[in-house]
C-alpha positions as CSV (number, residue, x, y, z in Angstrom):
1,M,-39.1,-16.8,105.5
2,P,-38.0,-17.5,109.1
3,K,-36.8,-20.9,110.3
4,N,-39.2,-23.2,112.2
5,K,-38.5,-23.5,115.9
6,T,-38.4,-26.9,117.6
7,H,-41.2,-27.2,120.2
8,S,-39.3,-27.3,123.5
9,G,-42.0,-29.4,125.2
10,I,-41.9,-32.2,122.8
11,S,-38.1,-32.1,122.6
12,K,-38.0,-32.9,126.3
13,R,-40.4,-35.8,126.0
14,V,-39.0,-37.7,123.0
15,R,-35.7,-39.0,121.8
16,V,-34.6,-39.5,118.2
17,T,-32.3,-42.5,117.5
18,G,-29.5,-42.6,115.0
19,K,-31.8,-44.3,112.5
20,G,-34.5,-41.7,112.9
21,K,-36.9,-43.6,115.2
22,I,-38.8,-41.5,117.7
23,L,-38.9,-43.0,121.2
24,R,-40.9,-41.9,124.3
25,Q,-41.3,-42.9,127.9
26,Q,-44.4,-44.9,128.9
27,A,-46.9,-43.4,131.2
28,G,-47.9,-44.7,134.6
29,L,-44.6,-44.8,136.5
30,R,-44.8,-41.7,138.6
31,H,-47.1,-42.6,141.5
32,R,-48.9,-45.5,143.2
33,L,-45.9,-47.7,142.7
34,E,-46.5,-49.7,145.9
35,V,-49.7,-51.0,144.3
36,K,-48.0,-52.1,141.0
37,S,-46.1,-55.4,140.8
38,S,-42.4,-55.4,140.1
39,K,-43.1,-56.9,136.7
40,E,-45.5,-54.1,135.8
41,T,-42.9,-51.5,137.0
42,R,-40.2,-53.1,134.9
43,D,-42.5,-53.2,131.9
44,L,-43.3,-49.5,132.2
45,S,-39.7,-48.5,132.4
46,G,-37.7,-48.1,129.3
47,L,-38.5,-46.5,126.0
48,V,-41.1,-47.4,123.4
49,P,-41.6,-46.0,119.8
50,V,-44.2,-43.3,119.3
51,A,-47.5,-44.5,117.9
52,K,-47.8,-44.5,114.1
53,A,-50.9,-42.2,114.4
54,D,-48.9,-39.6,116.2
55,L,-45.7,-39.6,114.2
56,K,-46.6,-36.9,111.7
57,K,-47.5,-34.4,114.5
58,V,-44.4,-35.2,116.5
59,K,-42.1,-34.9,113.6
60,K,-43.7,-31.5,112.7
61,L,-43.1,-30.3,116.3
62,L,-39.5,-31.5,116.2
63,G,-39.0,-29.6,112.9
64,R,-38.2,-32.8,110.9
């Protein structure tokens, strides 16, 4: 049986930590930044864990 391939799209969008957590970038930081407050921009930057409901699907796409 052939090996499973990692989904290249999801591998570009998420990062796996050393302990196995899957992190993603938050949406909403690409445009209309002059309208958003500095606090909102700071809050949107940085990584957050993938939602529990999506973990099974993401792990499957990553081949884990």
